[in-house]
DSSP file (Angstrom, degrees, kcal/mol; ACC not computed):
  #  RESIDUE AA STRUCTURE BP1 BP2  ACC     N-H-->O    O-->H-N    N-H-->O    O-->H-N    TCO  KAPPA ALPHA  PHI   PSI    X-CA   Y-CA   Z-CA
    1    1 A X              0   0    0      0, 0.0    31,-2.1     0, 0.0     2,-0.4   0.000 360.0 360.0 360.0 142.7  -42.1 -148.3   -8.1
    2    2 A X  B     -a   32   0A   0     29,-0.2     2,-0.3    31,-0.0    31,-0.2  -0.724 360.0-164.7 -85.2 133.9  -43.0 -150.8  -10.8
    3    3 A X        -     0   0    0     29,-2.8    31,-0.2    -2,-0.4     2,-0.2  -0.787  16.8-116.6-114.2 158.8  -45.3 -153.6   -9.7
    4    4 A X     >  -     0   0    0     -2,-0.3     4,-1.9     1,-0.1     5,-0.1  -0.508  25.4-113.6 -90.3 164.8  -46.1 -156.9  -11.4
    5    5 A X  H  > S+     0   0    0      1,-0.2     4,-2.4     2,-0.2     5,-0.1   0.862 118.6  56.0 -64.4 -33.6  -49.5 -157.9  -12.7
    6    6 A X  H  > S+     0   0    0      2,-0.2     4,-2.1     1,-0.2    -1,-0.2   0.886 106.5  49.5 -67.3 -39.0  -49.6 -160.6  -10.0
    7    7 A X  H  > S+     0   0    0      2,-0.2     4,-2.1     1,-0.2    -1,-0.2   0.895 110.7  50.0 -61.6 -42.6  -49.1 -158.0   -7.3
    8    8 A X  H  X S+     0   0    0     -4,-1.9     4,-2.3     1,-0.2    -2,-0.2   0.897 109.7  51.2 -62.5 -44.5  -51.8 -155.9   -8.7
    9    9 A X  H  X S+     0   0    0     -4,-2.4     4,-2.3     2,-0.2    -2,-0.2   0.879 109.1  50.7 -61.3 -41.4  -54.2 -158.9   -8.8
   10   10 A X  H  X S+     0   0    0     -4,-2.1     4,-1.4     2,-0.2    -2,-0.2   0.913 110.2  49.5 -66.0 -43.6  -53.4 -159.7   -5.1
   11   11 A X  H  < S+     0   0    0     -4,-2.1     3,-0.2     1,-0.2    -2,-0.2   0.917 111.1  49.5 -61.8 -44.8  -54.1 -156.1   -4.0
   12   12 A X  H >< S+     0   0    0     -4,-2.3     3,-1.2     1,-0.2    -2,-0.2   0.894 108.5  53.1 -62.1 -40.1  -57.4 -156.2   -5.9
   13   13 A X  H 3< S+     0   0    0     -4,-2.3    -1,-0.2     1,-0.2    -2,-0.2   0.801 111.9  46.3 -62.5 -29.2  -58.4 -159.5   -4.3
   14   14 A X  T 3< S+     0   0    0     -4,-1.4     2,-0.3    -3,-0.2    -1,-0.2   0.280  84.0 116.3-100.2   9.0  -57.8 -158.1   -0.9
   15   15 A X  S <  S-     0   0    0     -3,-1.2     5,-0.1    -4,-0.2    41,-0.1  -0.625  75.9-107.4 -78.9 132.6  -59.6 -154.8   -1.4
   16   16 A X    >>  -     0   0    0     -2,-0.3     3,-1.8     1,-0.1     4,-0.7  -0.371  24.7-127.6 -59.0 137.5  -62.7 -154.3    0.9
   17   17 A X  G >4 S+     0   0    0      1,-0.3     3,-0.6     2,-0.2    -1,-0.1   0.795 105.2  63.5 -59.9 -30.3  -65.9 -154.7   -1.2
   18   18 A X  G 34 S+     0   0    0      1,-0.2    -1,-0.3     3,-0.0    -2,-0.1   0.606 102.4  51.2 -74.8  -9.4  -67.3 -151.3    0.1
   19   19 A X  G X4 S+     0   0    0     -3,-1.8     3,-1.8     2,-0.1    44,-0.3   0.665  82.9 110.2 -94.5 -18.2  -64.4 -149.5   -1.6
   20   20 A X  T << S+     0   0    0     -4,-0.7    44,-0.2    -3,-0.6     3,-0.1  -0.324  85.8  12.9 -62.7 132.0  -64.7 -151.0   -5.0
   21   21 A X  T 3  S+     0   0    0     42,-3.2    -1,-0.3     1,-0.3     2,-0.2   0.469 100.3 125.0  84.0   1.1  -66.0 -148.7   -7.7
   22   22 A X    <   -     0   0    0     -3,-1.8    41,-2.6    41,-0.1     2,-0.6  -0.573  61.4-125.4 -94.9 154.7  -65.4 -145.6   -5.5
   23   23 A X        +     0   0    0     -2,-0.2     2,-0.3    39,-0.2    39,-0.1  -0.917  42.5 157.1 -95.3 121.1  -63.4 -142.5   -6.2
   24   24 A X        -     0   0    0     -2,-0.6     2,-0.3    37,-0.5    37,-0.0  -0.993  38.0-125.0-139.7 145.2  -60.8 -141.8   -3.5
   25   25 A X        -     0   0    0     -2,-0.3     2,-0.2     1,-0.1     3,-0.1  -0.715  34.6-110.7 -85.2 142.2  -57.5 -139.9   -3.5
   26   26 A X        -     0   0    0     -2,-0.3    21,-0.2     1,-0.2     3,-0.2  -0.453  13.2-155.5 -68.3 140.3  -54.5 -141.7   -2.4
   27   27 A X  S    S-     0   0    0     19,-3.5     2,-0.3     1,-0.4    20,-0.2   0.810  89.0  -0.2 -78.9 -35.8  -52.9 -140.7    0.9
   28   28 A X  E    S- B   0  46A   0     18,-0.9    18,-3.0    -3,-0.1    -1,-0.4  -0.971  77.2-125.1-154.5 141.7  -49.7 -142.1   -0.4
   29   29 A X  E     - B   0  45A   0     -2,-0.3    16,-0.3    16,-0.2     3,-0.1  -0.605  19.0-178.1 -87.5 147.6  -48.7 -143.7   -3.7
   30   30 A X  E     -     0   0A   0     14,-3.0     2,-0.3     1,-0.4    15,-0.2   0.769  52.2 -75.3-106.6 -51.7  -47.1 -147.2   -3.9
   31   31 A X  E     - B   0  44A   0     13,-1.6    13,-3.0     2,-0.0    -1,-0.4  -0.967  39.8-109.5 177.3-163.6  -46.5 -147.8   -7.5
   32   32 A X  E     -aB   2  43A   0    -31,-2.1   -29,-2.8    -2,-0.3     2,-0.4  -0.951   4.6-148.2-150.7 166.8  -48.0 -148.8  -10.8
   33   33 A X  E     - B   0  42A   0      9,-2.1     9,-3.1    -2,-0.3     2,-0.4  -0.988  14.7-172.0-139.7 130.9  -48.2 -151.4  -13.5
   34   34 A X        -     0   0    0     -2,-0.4     7,-0.2     7,-0.2     3,-0.1  -0.983  21.6-128.6-127.5 125.3  -48.7 -150.7  -17.2
   35   35 A X    >   -     0   0    0     -2,-0.4     3,-1.9     5,-0.4     2,-0.2  -0.305  45.5 -87.4 -61.7 149.0  -49.4 -153.4  -19.9
   36   36 A X  T 3  S+     0   0    0      1,-0.3    -1,-0.1     3,-0.0     3,-0.1  -0.433 112.4   5.7 -59.7 126.3  -47.1 -153.2  -22.8
   37   37 A X  T 3  S+     0   0    0      1,-0.3    -1,-0.3    -2,-0.2     2,-0.2   0.474  98.1 131.7  79.4   3.6  -48.4 -150.8  -25.4
   38   38 A X    <   -     0   0    0     -3,-1.9    -1,-0.3     2,-0.1    -4,-0.0  -0.554  52.5-149.1 -86.9 153.8  -51.3 -149.5  -23.2
   39   39 A X  S    S+     0   0    0     -2,-0.2     2,-0.3    -3,-0.1    -1,-0.1   0.093  81.1  52.5-106.7  20.4  -51.9 -145.9  -22.8
   40   40 A X        -     0   0    0     -5,-0.1    -5,-0.4    19,-0.0     2,-0.3  -0.926  68.1-158.3-144.8 167.8  -53.3 -146.4  -19.2
   41   41 A X        -     0   0    0     -2,-0.3     2,-0.5    -7,-0.2    19,-0.4  -0.951  26.0-105.9-145.6 164.1  -52.1 -148.1  -16.1
   42   42 A X  E     -B   33   0A   0     -9,-3.1    -9,-2.1    -2,-0.3     2,-0.5  -0.838  37.0-157.4 -87.2 129.1  -53.0 -149.7  -12.8
   43   43 A X  E     -BC  32  58A   0     15,-2.4    15,-3.1    -2,-0.5     2,-0.4  -0.949   4.5-161.4-110.9 125.2  -52.1 -147.3   -9.9
   44   44 A X  E     +BC  31  57A   0    -13,-3.0   -14,-3.0    -2,-0.5   -13,-1.6  -0.881  26.5 129.4-108.6 139.8  -51.6 -148.7   -6.4
   45   45 A X  E     -BC  29  56A   0     11,-2.1    11,-2.9    -2,-0.4     2,-0.4  -0.971  51.5 -81.6-169.6 179.0  -51.7 -146.6   -3.2
   46   46 A X  E     -BC  28  55A   0    -18,-3.0   -19,-3.5    -2,-0.3   -18,-0.9  -0.769  34.7-177.4 -99.3 137.6  -53.0 -146.2    0.3
   47   47 A X  E     - C   0  54A   0      7,-2.6     7,-3.0    -2,-0.4     2,-0.4  -0.931  32.2-107.2-125.4 156.7  -56.5 -144.7    1.1
   48   48 A X  E     + C   0  53A   0     -2,-0.3     2,-0.3     5,-0.2     5,-0.2  -0.698  43.6 164.9 -81.7 131.6  -58.0 -144.1    4.6
   49   49 A X  E >   - C   0  52A   0      3,-2.8     3,-0.9    -2,-0.4    -2,-0.0  -0.887  67.4 -15.1-153.8 118.8  -60.8 -146.5    5.5
   50   50 A X  T 3  S-     0   0    0     -2,-0.3     3,-0.1     1,-0.2    -2,-0.0   0.881 127.4 -53.9  51.7  44.8  -62.3 -147.0    8.9
   51   51 A X  T 3  S+     0   0    0      1,-0.2     2,-0.3     0, 0.0    -1,-0.2   0.703 121.8 101.5  64.9  24.3  -59.3 -145.3   10.6
   52   52 A X  E <  S-C   49   0A   0     -3,-0.9    -3,-2.8    -5,-0.0     2,-0.5  -0.939  76.6-116.7-130.2 157.6  -56.8 -147.6    8.7
   53   53 A X  E     -C   48   0A   0     -2,-0.3     2,-0.4    -5,-0.2    -5,-0.2  -0.840  35.5-167.0 -91.3 125.9  -54.6 -147.3    5.7
   54   54 A X  E     -C   47   0A   0     -7,-3.0    -7,-2.6    -2,-0.5     2,-0.5  -0.963  18.3-129.9-119.0 132.5  -55.8 -149.8    3.0
   55   55 A X  E     +C   46   0A   0     -2,-0.4     2,-0.3    -9,-0.2    -9,-0.2  -0.721  40.0 165.6 -79.3 123.5  -53.8 -150.7   -0.1
   56   56 A X  E     -C   45   0A   0    -11,-2.9   -11,-2.1    -2,-0.5     2,-0.4  -0.862  32.0-129.5-135.3 168.3  -56.0 -150.4   -3.2
   57   57 A X  E     -C   44   0A   0     -2,-0.3     7,-3.1   -13,-0.2     2,-0.4  -0.971  19.5-162.6-121.7 134.2  -55.6 -150.3   -7.0
   58   58 A X  E     -CD  43  63A   0    -15,-3.1   -15,-2.4    -2,-0.4     2,-0.4  -0.922   8.2-175.1-117.2 144.8  -57.2 -147.6   -9.2
   59   59 A X  E >  S- D   0  62A   0      3,-2.2     3,-1.8    -2,-0.4   -17,-0.1  -0.984  82.0  -6.9-135.5 127.3  -57.9 -147.7  -12.9
   60   60 A X  T 3  S-     0   0    0    -19,-0.4     3,-0.1    -2,-0.4    -1,-0.1   0.854 132.1 -57.9  55.5  35.2  -59.3 -144.6  -14.6
   61   61 A X  T 3  S+     0   0    0      1,-0.2   -37,-0.5   -38,-0.0     2,-0.4   0.365 113.8 112.4  80.7  -3.9  -59.7 -143.2  -11.1
   62   62 A X  E <  S-D   59   0A   0     -3,-1.8    -3,-2.2   -39,-0.1    -1,-0.2  -0.852  70.5-117.5-105.9 135.8  -62.0 -146.0   -9.8
   63   63 A X  E      D   58   0A   0    -41,-2.6   -42,-3.2    -2,-0.4    -5,-0.2  -0.507 360.0 360.0 -65.8 133.7  -60.9 -148.4   -7.0
   64   64 A X              0   0    0     -7,-3.1   -44,-0.1    -2,-0.2    -1,-0.1   0.416 360.0 360.0 -90.5 360.0  -60.9 -151.9   -8.4
């Protein structure tokens, strides 16, 4: 699913601090956002954290 930059920013703002900068595989993907002309994208998906599914954004494999 295509996401907006605003949606990506909201997910990043609500990501637990202890997950930021970590490498984690998604349990399930939600969608992505790619800037026009970029060769990379923001990937959104769910990861397991403290027995819950948390929605996070990754760029270059790192949680933002």
